[in-house]
Backbone as JSON, one array per atom type, in Angstrom:
{
  "sequence": "MTIRLYQHIETLWDYMLLKHELSPCDALFVLCSNDVRVAEYAAELYHKGLAPIIVFSGGEGRFTDGLFDKSEAETFAAIVRDVGVPPDAIFMETQSTNTGENVLFTYQLVQDKGLTFDDIILVQKPFMERRALATFEKQWPGSVSKLAVTSSAQPFFEYINEEMPLDMVVRALIEDFERIKTYPEKGFQTYQEVPDIVESSYKYLKQHYPYL",
  "N": [[173.76, 31.6, 144.95], [175.07, 33.47, 141.21], [176.67, 36.3, 141.03], [176.37, 37.37, 138.5], [173.91, 36.91, 138.2], [172.71, 38.29, 140.2], [172.88, 40.42, 139.84], [171.24, 41.47, 137.45], [168.76, 40.8, 138.46], [168.56, 42.85, 140.62], [168.23, 44.67, 138.6], [165.65, 44.43, 137.73], [164.33, 44.82, 139.84], [165.16, 47.69, 140.84], [164.48, 48.4, 138.46], [161.28, 48.16, 138.59], [161.12, 49.84, 141.37], [158.88, 52.73, 142.31], [159.89, 55.35, 143.79], [158.73, 57.55, 144.59], [158.7, 60.76, 146.31], [156.76, 61.65, 149.14], [154.35, 63.3, 150.22], [152.03, 65.34, 152.37], [148.5, 63.76, 152.27], [145.24, 63.06, 152.08], [144.81, 59.8, 152.44], [145.83, 56.86, 152.71], [146.49, 53.86, 150.84], [146.72, 50.95, 151.27], [147.46, 47.77, 149.51], [146.94, 45.26, 150.23], [148.67, 41.9, 151.17], [150.74, 39.35, 151.52], [152.54, 39.63, 153.16], [153.17, 41.03, 155.96], [155.44, 42.68, 156.75], [154.11, 44.92, 154.8], [152.14, 46.73, 155.7], [153.04, 47.01, 158.45], [154.73, 49.37, 157.7], [152.67, 50.51, 156.59], [151.75, 52.08, 159.09], [154.02, 53.88, 160.07], [153.84, 55.57, 158.43], [151.56, 56.71, 158.75], [152.34, 57.39, 161.46], [153.8, 59.26, 161.27], [152.5, 61.35, 160.0], [151.82, 61.06, 157.38], [148.79, 60.92, 156.43], [145.98, 61.18, 157.35], [144.04, 58.82, 157.81], [143.52, 54.74, 157.38], [143.31, 52.76, 154.13], [142.36, 49.63, 154.07], [142.8, 46.63, 151.68], [141.89, 44.19, 150.8], [141.27, 40.41, 150.2], [141.53, 37.54, 150.2], [144.06, 36.47, 148.59], [146.68, 35.24, 145.82], [148.91, 34.88, 146.99], [148.01, 34.55, 150.04], [146.01, 32.2, 150.04], [144.65, 30.49, 153.1], [146.74, 31.45, 154.72], [145.98, 33.63, 156.7], [144.38, 33.67, 159.56], [141.87, 35.64, 159.44], [140.84, 37.97, 156.5], [142.63, 39.87, 154.31], [143.46, 42.23, 154.77], [141.76, 42.99, 156.85], [143.53, 40.78, 158.27], [146.31, 42.54, 159.02], [144.9, 45.01, 159.11], [144.24, 45.17, 162.34], [147.48, 44.65, 163.11], [148.35, 47.52, 162.68], [146.42, 48.42, 164.36], [148.21, 47.52, 166.97], [149.81, 49.33, 166.8], [148.98, 51.29, 167.6], [148.12, 53.29, 165.85], [144.37, 54.31, 165.69], [141.28, 52.63, 165.83], [139.26, 54.67, 164.63], [140.44, 56.16, 162.7], [140.54, 53.75, 160.4], [139.34, 51.93, 157.68], [137.86, 49.77, 155.8], [138.33, 46.54, 153.04], [137.46, 44.01, 151.77], [137.27, 42.07, 150.57], [138.46, 41.73, 148.63], [140.82, 40.04, 146.02], [142.55, 40.29, 143.45], [144.57, 42.48, 142.37], [143.57, 44.63, 140.23], [140.87, 44.27, 141.57], [141.52, 45.35, 143.89], [141.36, 47.7, 143.57], [138.75, 48.92, 142.31], [137.05, 47.7, 143.93], [137.66, 48.87, 146.41], [136.92, 51.96, 145.87], [134.42, 51.62, 145.68], [133.87, 50.63, 148.15], [135.19, 53.74, 149.16], [132.85, 55.67, 148.34], [131.22, 53.89, 149.58], [131.15, 55.27, 151.73], [131.35, 57.77, 151.97], [133.32, 59.97, 152.2], [135.93, 61.62, 150.31], [138.85, 61.22, 148.7], [141.06, 63.02, 147.51], [143.61, 63.17, 147.01], [145.84, 60.6, 147.26], [148.55, 57.95, 148.92], [149.39, 54.91, 147.65], [150.02, 51.54, 148.9], [152.58, 49.19, 149.29], [154.25, 46.4, 148.53], [158.13, 46.73, 147.6], [158.38, 45.39, 145.19], [156.42, 45.89, 143.49], [155.12, 47.69, 143.66], [155.37, 49.86, 140.61], [153.36, 48.3, 138.4], [151.64, 48.27, 140.35], [150.58, 51.19, 140.35], [149.73, 51.7, 137.63], [147.78, 49.91, 137.8], [146.06, 51.1, 139.78], [145.72, 53.38, 138.42], [144.7, 52.45, 135.64], [142.05, 51.42, 136.87], [141.34, 52.9, 138.76], [138.25, 54.98, 139.42], [137.7, 57.0, 139.34], [138.57, 60.48, 139.59], [141.74, 61.81, 140.37], [143.94, 64.19, 142.23], [146.55, 63.97, 142.91], [149.02, 61.88, 143.38], [151.28, 59.05, 144.76], [153.85, 56.42, 145.77], [154.34, 54.12, 147.39], [157.42, 51.81, 149.44], [159.15, 49.83, 152.04], [160.86, 49.62, 150.24], [163.21, 48.45, 150.28], [166.97, 47.08, 149.18], [166.78, 44.38, 146.94], [168.24, 42.34, 148.36], [168.08, 42.38, 150.8], [165.49, 42.26, 151.55], [164.17, 40.02, 150.82], [163.57, 37.8, 153.07], [162.72, 35.2, 156.18], [159.89, 34.94, 155.58], [159.56, 35.58, 153.56], [160.68, 34.13, 151.24], [163.51, 33.88, 149.18], [163.4, 32.57, 146.46], [160.66, 32.81, 145.83], [160.44, 34.91, 145.84], [162.01, 35.86, 143.9], [160.74, 34.51, 142.16], [157.13, 35.74, 142.04], [158.99, 38.53, 141.32], [159.49, 38.15, 138.8], [156.54, 37.45, 137.87], [155.34, 39.4, 138.07], [156.83, 41.24, 136.56], [156.21, 40.37, 134.3], [153.79, 40.61, 134.19], [153.67, 43.47, 134.2], [153.95, 44.17, 131.14], [152.03, 42.49, 129.97], [149.39, 43.17, 131.05], [148.88, 46.14, 130.06], [146.96, 45.47, 127.14], [145.33, 43.93, 127.76], [143.17, 45.01, 128.68], [144.1, 46.15, 131.42], [145.62, 47.63, 132.77], [147.6, 50.57, 132.58], [150.36, 51.72, 130.37], [153.28, 50.58, 130.68], [156.63, 51.74, 130.18], [159.29, 50.32, 129.38], [162.96, 50.14, 129.51], [165.15, 48.74, 127.44], [167.34, 47.37, 128.43], [165.9, 46.67, 131.08], [164.73, 44.74, 129.86], [165.86, 42.89, 128.98], [167.78, 42.12, 131.39], [165.48, 40.74, 132.32], [165.27, 38.36, 130.2], [167.51, 37.46, 130.62], [167.11, 36.06, 133.07], [164.84, 34.53, 132.95], [166.34, 32.43, 131.28], [168.34, 31.73, 133.18], [167.89, 31.47, 135.48], [166.96, 28.81, 137.65], [164.93, 28.03, 139.27], [162.79, 29.36, 137.96]],
  "CA": [[173.37, 32.91, 143.26], [175.92, 34.48, 140.91], [176.61, 38.26, 140.92], [175.67, 38.24, 137.51], [172.18, 36.46, 138.12], [172.25, 39.19, 140.82], [172.85, 42.53, 138.9], [170.29, 40.91, 136.89], [167.62, 40.76, 139.76], [168.65, 43.54, 141.38], [168.14, 45.3, 137.59], [165.04, 44.9, 137.64], [163.57, 44.76, 140.76], [164.67, 49.27, 140.72], [163.04, 49.37, 137.77], [159.93, 48.76, 139.81], [160.38, 50.77, 142.35], [159.43, 54.16, 141.82], [161.1, 56.35, 144.65], [158.07, 58.43, 144.86], [158.44, 62.08, 147.32], [155.86, 61.26, 149.79], [154.08, 64.48, 151.19], [150.75, 64.34, 153.31], [147.62, 62.87, 151.64], [144.19, 62.77, 152.85], [144.74, 58.3, 152.54], [147.21, 55.43, 153.04], [145.25, 52.76, 149.82], [146.85, 49.91, 151.42], [147.34, 47.2, 149.2], [147.54, 43.75, 151.29], [149.46, 40.73, 151.07], [151.63, 38.11, 152.14], [153.98, 39.97, 154.04], [153.04, 42.13, 156.92], [155.84, 44.49, 156.64], [153.59, 46.61, 154.61], [150.61, 47.1, 157.51], [154.63, 47.83, 159.8], [155.41, 50.18, 156.99], [151.98, 52.04, 156.83], [151.63, 52.77, 160.63], [155.05, 54.37, 160.63], [153.75, 56.53, 157.46], [150.21, 57.21, 159.5], [152.27, 57.7, 161.71], [154.66, 60.53, 159.95], [151.65, 62.66, 159.55], [150.76, 61.03, 155.41], [147.6, 60.62, 156.58], [144.71, 60.73, 158.65], [143.2, 57.39, 157.07], [144.31, 54.5, 156.31], [142.36, 51.62, 153.52], [143.53, 48.05, 153.86], [141.87, 46.56, 150.46], [142.68, 42.22, 150.32], [140.64, 39.08, 151.16], [142.43, 36.22, 149.88], [144.75, 36.04, 147.18], [147.4, 34.09, 145.26], [149.7, 33.82, 148.39], [147.59, 33.85, 150.95], [145.87, 31.35, 150.4], [144.73, 29.57, 154.0], [147.56, 32.07, 155.42], [145.78, 33.82, 157.92], [142.88, 32.67, 159.93], [140.66, 36.22, 158.35], [141.22, 38.64, 155.16], [144.62, 40.79, 154.58], [142.83, 43.29, 155.32], [141.38, 42.37, 158.6], [145.13, 41.22, 159.45], [146.8, 44.29, 158.7], [144.42, 46.63, 159.91], [145.15, 44.53, 163.69], [148.75, 45.31, 163.36], [148.58, 48.34, 162.79], [145.97, 48.83, 165.59], [148.71, 47.3, 167.74], [150.78, 50.01, 167.29], [148.83, 52.7, 168.48], [146.71, 53.6, 165.03], [143.56, 55.02, 166.14], [140.32, 51.92, 165.37], [138.22, 55.34, 163.56], [141.25, 55.87, 161.23], [141.28, 52.62, 159.36], [139.07, 50.93, 157.34], [138.4, 48.12, 155.33], [137.39, 46.29, 151.63], [137.73, 42.55, 152.83], [136.39, 40.83, 149.25], [139.13, 41.73, 146.33], [141.42, 38.5, 145.59], [143.44, 40.35, 143.02], [145.41, 44.01, 142.68], [142.62, 45.76, 140.59], [139.5, 44.21, 142.67], [141.49, 45.59, 145.57], [141.48, 49.31, 143.1], [137.84, 48.94, 142.26], [136.4, 47.92, 145.59], [137.61, 50.08, 147.4], [136.4, 53.1, 145.1], [133.2, 51.46, 145.61], [134.13, 51.6, 149.91], [134.77, 55.01, 149.95], [131.29, 56.14, 147.88], [130.13, 53.92, 150.1], [131.3, 55.45, 153.43], [130.87, 58.76, 151.82], [134.89, 59.92, 151.42], [136.39, 62.05, 149.97], [140.45, 61.03, 148.08], [142.08, 63.74, 146.23], [144.84, 62.7, 147.67], [146.59, 59.54, 147.67], [149.57, 58.17, 148.74], [149.4, 53.74, 147.57], [151.0, 51.37, 149.27], [152.68, 48.52, 148.33], [155.29, 45.52, 148.84], [158.83, 46.71, 146.98], [158.02, 44.41, 143.41], [154.87, 45.43, 142.9], [154.87, 49.11, 143.01], [154.74, 49.64, 139.16], [152.37, 47.4, 139.44], [150.15, 49.19, 141.7], [150.63, 52.55, 139.88], [149.63, 51.22, 136.34], [146.17, 48.56, 137.87], [145.58, 52.29, 139.89], [145.47, 54.6, 136.78], [143.67, 52.29, 135.01], [140.95, 50.79, 136.94], [139.27, 53.86, 139.58], [136.75, 55.34, 137.57], [137.15, 58.33, 139.25], [140.22, 60.99, 139.38], [143.08, 62.57, 141.93], [144.27, 65.47, 141.83], [147.93, 63.63, 143.66], [148.95, 60.07, 143.45], [152.53, 58.18, 144.66], [153.75, 55.06, 144.85], [155.77, 53.54, 147.94], [156.82, 50.51, 149.64], [160.08, 49.91, 151.78], [161.88, 49.9, 148.87], [165.63, 48.11, 149.9], [167.51, 46.46, 147.93], [166.44, 43.11, 147.03], [168.86, 41.13, 149.35], [167.7, 43.88, 151.97], [163.66, 42.33, 151.68], [164.36, 38.38, 151.7], [163.07, 36.93, 155.13], [161.83, 33.6, 156.05], [158.28, 34.51, 155.38], [159.33, 36.04, 151.94], [162.15, 33.54, 150.73], [164.73, 33.86, 147.69], [162.7, 31.88, 145.05], [159.12, 33.09, 146.11], [159.96, 36.57, 145.8], [162.61, 36.37, 142.13], [159.24, 34.28, 140.93], [156.97, 37.13, 142.09], [159.65, 39.95, 140.8], [159.92, 38.16, 137.67], [155.32, 36.89, 137.26], [154.45, 41.11, 137.76], [157.45, 42.53, 135.19], [155.27, 40.3, 132.8], [152.28, 41.42, 133.78], [153.45, 44.57, 133.0], [153.97, 44.16, 130.05], [151.19, 42.13, 128.94], [148.38, 43.26, 131.3], [147.87, 46.29, 129.62], [147.11, 44.84, 125.91], [143.66, 43.25, 128.28], [142.82, 46.55, 129.76], [143.87, 46.11, 132.84], [146.45, 48.48, 133.3], [148.2, 51.22, 132.38], [151.24, 50.76, 129.37], [154.7, 51.02, 131.32], [158.12, 51.73, 129.18], [160.93, 49.0, 129.74], [163.99, 50.08, 128.63], [166.04, 48.04, 126.63], [168.45, 46.87, 129.88], [165.58, 45.77, 132.12], [164.17, 43.65, 128.8], [167.79, 42.49, 128.96], [167.72, 41.16, 132.38], [164.33, 39.67, 132.22], [165.14, 37.53, 129.74], [168.4, 36.1, 130.98], [166.79, 35.07, 134.62], [163.79, 33.22, 132.55], [166.74, 31.53, 131.23], [168.9, 31.15, 133.41], [167.7, 31.32, 136.8], [167.1, 27.84, 138.55], [163.93, 27.47, 139.7], [161.52, 29.89, 137.07]],
  "C": [[174.81, 33.52, 142.53], [176.01, 35.6, 141.01], [176.58, 38.58, 139.65], [174.4, 38.19, 137.27], [171.62, 37.96, 139.31], [172.27, 40.73, 140.47], [171.89, 42.32, 138.28], [169.15, 41.19, 137.67], [167.37, 42.63, 140.09], [168.41, 45.35, 139.84], [166.18, 46.14, 137.11], [164.13, 44.97, 138.86], [164.2, 46.65, 141.42], [163.75, 49.01, 139.6], [161.79, 49.41, 137.98], [159.65, 49.39, 140.61], [160.26, 52.03, 141.45], [159.99, 55.84, 142.24], [160.39, 57.19, 144.49], [158.37, 59.86, 146.3], [157.53, 61.89, 147.19], [155.31, 62.99, 149.94], [153.09, 64.54, 151.33], [149.63, 64.64, 152.3], [146.01, 63.07, 152.36], [143.68, 61.09, 152.6], [145.62, 58.17, 152.52], [146.24, 54.26, 152.05], [146.34, 51.97, 151.04], [146.64, 48.53, 150.7], [147.59, 45.64, 150.28], [147.9, 42.59, 151.2], [149.96, 40.08, 152.0], [151.89, 38.8, 153.1], [153.09, 41.67, 154.59], [153.46, 43.55, 157.29], [154.62, 45.53, 156.47], [152.86, 47.05, 155.04], [152.35, 48.0, 158.21], [154.45, 49.5, 159.57], [153.96, 51.87, 157.4], [151.9, 52.59, 158.08], [152.74, 53.83, 160.31], [154.57, 54.95, 159.29], [152.4, 57.25, 157.93], [151.17, 58.08, 160.35], [153.73, 59.86, 161.87], [153.74, 61.78, 160.11], [151.33, 62.55, 158.23], [150.18, 60.91, 155.77], [147.41, 60.41, 157.65], [143.65, 59.13, 158.82], [143.69, 56.15, 156.63], [143.16, 53.42, 155.74], [143.11, 50.56, 153.79], [142.91, 47.57, 153.03], [142.83, 44.72, 150.75], [141.72, 40.95, 151.22], [141.24, 37.85, 151.12], [142.77, 36.21, 148.7], [145.37, 35.4, 146.66], [148.02, 33.39, 146.69], [148.82, 33.44, 149.6], [146.35, 33.48, 150.96], [145.62, 30.11, 151.51], [146.1, 30.13, 154.81], [147.28, 32.54, 156.87], [144.25, 33.97, 158.03], [141.74, 35.02, 159.72], [141.19, 36.9, 157.1], [142.91, 39.75, 155.75], [143.91, 41.18, 155.04], [142.75, 43.87, 156.71], [142.92, 41.69, 159.71], [146.09, 42.41, 159.19], [146.25, 45.63, 159.86], [144.7, 46.05, 162.46], [146.67, 45.3, 163.72], [149.23, 46.72, 163.43], [147.79, 49.31, 164.27], [147.74, 48.5, 167.19], [149.5, 48.27, 168.43], [150.48, 51.73, 167.31], [147.86, 53.51, 166.61], [145.38, 53.46, 165.83], [142.62, 53.47, 165.16], [139.85, 53.4, 164.26], [139.68, 55.9, 162.9], [141.58, 55.18, 160.41], [140.24, 51.79, 158.9], [138.84, 49.86, 156.47], [137.9, 47.67, 154.42], [138.7, 44.74, 152.37], [137.01, 41.96, 151.75], [137.66, 40.74, 148.23], [139.63, 40.35, 146.38], [142.56, 39.28, 144.45], [143.51, 42.07, 143.23], [144.35, 44.76, 141.95], [141.08, 45.77, 140.47], [140.36, 45.2, 143.68], [141.67, 47.62, 144.6], [140.03, 49.38, 143.22], [136.21, 48.98, 143.32], [136.67, 48.85, 146.62], [137.55, 51.55, 146.84], [135.76, 52.15, 145.77], [132.97, 51.07, 147.18], [134.16, 52.41, 149.82], [133.52, 55.62, 149.06], [131.0, 55.75, 148.8], [130.2, 54.88, 151.74], [131.5, 57.16, 153.33], [132.16, 59.72, 151.74], [135.27, 60.3, 150.31], [137.79, 62.18, 149.55], [141.4, 62.3, 147.12], [143.22, 63.85, 145.59], [145.99, 60.99, 147.93], [147.88, 58.75, 147.83], [149.66, 56.11, 148.57], [150.47, 52.59, 148.03], [150.85, 49.93, 149.2], [154.49, 46.85, 149.06], [156.61, 46.45, 147.39], [158.54, 46.48, 144.8], [156.95, 44.82, 142.66], [154.35, 47.56, 143.06], [154.35, 49.37, 141.81], [153.46, 49.48, 139.56], [150.82, 48.56, 139.45], [150.09, 50.36, 141.11], [149.92, 51.97, 138.55], [148.24, 50.63, 137.13], [145.74, 50.37, 138.22], [144.77, 53.74, 138.38], [144.37, 54.17, 136.02], [142.27, 52.46, 135.05], [140.09, 51.63, 138.4], [138.91, 55.05, 138.63], [136.47, 56.55, 138.37], [138.82, 59.55, 139.27], [140.79, 61.58, 140.63], [142.95, 63.94, 141.64], [146.25, 65.19, 142.33], [148.08, 62.2, 144.1], [150.6, 59.87, 143.98], [152.04, 56.8, 145.27], [154.64, 54.72, 145.87], [156.04, 52.06, 148.72], [158.08, 51.29, 150.66], [161.06, 50.09, 151.28], [163.44, 49.7, 148.84], [165.44, 47.31, 149.44], [167.09, 44.96, 148.42], [167.0, 42.03, 147.62], [168.58, 42.08, 150.83], [166.59, 43.05, 152.61], [164.08, 40.65, 151.74], [164.11, 37.78, 152.88], [162.69, 35.38, 154.85], [160.81, 33.28, 155.48], [158.35, 34.93, 153.52], [161.0, 35.29, 151.1], [162.73, 34.3, 149.33], [163.6, 33.52, 146.65], [161.64, 32.68, 144.85], [159.48, 34.81, 145.12], [161.31, 36.55, 144.21], [160.88, 35.87, 141.71], [158.12, 35.65, 141.04], [157.03, 38.56, 141.31], [158.77, 39.43, 138.98], [157.93, 38.3, 137.2], [154.87, 38.97, 137.51], [155.59, 41.48, 136.83], [155.7, 41.62, 133.98], [153.81, 41.28, 132.9], [151.87, 43.07, 133.09], [153.66, 45.51, 131.98], [152.78, 43.59, 129.4], [149.56, 42.54, 129.68], [147.78, 44.67, 130.52], [147.35, 46.42, 128.2], [145.33, 44.38, 126.69], [143.27, 44.11, 129.23], [142.75, 46.76, 130.79], [145.13, 46.9, 134.05], [147.4, 49.46, 132.42], [149.52, 51.05, 131.54], [152.17, 52.0, 130.24], [155.8, 50.84, 129.84], [159.11, 50.74, 129.98], [161.76, 48.91, 128.45], [164.85, 48.9, 128.4], [166.9, 47.5, 127.89], [167.52, 46.38, 130.85], [164.94, 44.86, 131.11], [164.85, 42.66, 129.13], [167.82, 41.39, 130.29], [166.39, 40.72, 132.41], [164.76, 38.74, 130.99], [166.5, 36.8, 129.77], [168.29, 35.35, 132.21], [166.54, 34.08, 133.55], [164.71, 32.49, 131.81], [167.8, 30.79, 132.25], [169.15, 31.37, 134.93], [166.8, 30.01, 137.48], [165.68, 27.9, 138.92], [162.86, 28.8, 139.5], [160.48, 28.35, 136.6]]
}
């Protein structure tokens, strides 16, 4: 990969990160996926005392068809139980297949369980922070007094690994950025301003990245 390509990837990557400061809240809302490191990070946040409850949301999505033996939520929940999160602190929504359903189905779960969440931390993959926020703002039927989004938030090249290889992550980053731009008009997400430098990096990658 050329330095120029890397610089444009990092520009897009950094845009998707929100860098919110975290404070204790009512619940961690984990949008599950094919990256089990998100579950490990959620467990770290729980053990730091940032929330007494973790809600895992995810059935089977575009990257997890046939990947896990159970739903994304059940897979993630098993990981945090193995590192000491008590079962009574864990709630699971196991039917959603996309980010919008994550939000809507989890809201229904919260209602069914008689829970009240005024403050929420969304936990996601780094390159999906901004879309998680935009989707929650549009799709969550209720209101919250405080909302933050977080992830492991490492730089791009520190994030990729054997399970999340370079080309897969670049394609996913590009696709999620395109959703940031097109989903508001479809009613799926709130509008997110895109700086010119970010749009330029996106266009460069679309033209020059060899595996898009």
